[in-house]
C-alpha positions in Angstrom: 27.0 22.9 3.8 26.0 19.5 2.2 22.4 18.6 2.4 21.3 15.1 2.4 18.1 14.1 0.8 16.9 10.8 -0.3 17.1 10.3 -4.1 13.4 9.2 -4.0 12.2 12.2 -2.4 14.0 14.4 -5.1 12.5 12.9 -7.7 9.3 12.4 -6.0 9.3 16.4 -5.9 10.3 16.9 -9.6 7.9 14.5 -10.5 5.1 16.0 -8.5 6.0 19.1 -10.1 5.9 18.0 -13.8 2.5 17.0 -13.3 1.1 19.9 -11.5 2.6 22.8 -13.4 3.6 21.0 -16.7 0.6 18.9 -17.4 2.4 15.6 -17.6 -0.1 13.0 -17.1 0.4 10.5 -14.4 0.9 7.8 -16.6 3.4 9.1 -18.6 5.7 9.8 -14.9 5.1 6.0 -14.2 6.1 4.9 -17.7 9.4 7.2 -17.1 10.1 5.8 -13.8 9.6 2.1 -15.0 11.7 2.9 -17.7 14.4 4.0 -15.8 14.6 0.9 -13.5 14.6 -1.5 -16.8 17.5 1.0 -18.0 19.5 0.4 -14.7 19.4 -3.3 -15.2 21.1 -3.2 -18.8 24.8 -2.6 -20.0 24.2 0.9 -19.8 24.0 1.0 -15.9 27.7 1.5 -15.4 27.7 4.9 -17.3 24.3 6.1 -15.9 26.2 5.5 -12.4 29.4 7.4 -13.5 27.2 10.2 -14.8 25.3 10.3 -11.9 28.0 10.2 -9.4 29.8 12.9 -11.3 26.7 15.0 -11.5 26.5 15.0 -7.8 30.2 15.6 -7.4 30.0 18.9 -9.6 26.8 20.0 -7.6 28.3 19.5 -4.1 31.4 21.2 -5.5 33.7 18.1 -4.7 35.0 17.1 -7.9 38.5 17.1 -8.8 
């Protein structure tokens, strides 16, 4: 069974849980999100995309 959820929704739930249960401040979550957007525009973007795709494949059980 494959469940398709938007990545923004999943990250939003993780951020909400971190703020609610771990005591992470809202501004820290915002800074981490902005840093992620900045990082995706650097030379590290292909490595991040490859790692993300590999992780999704492992979770879905579709890796070779």
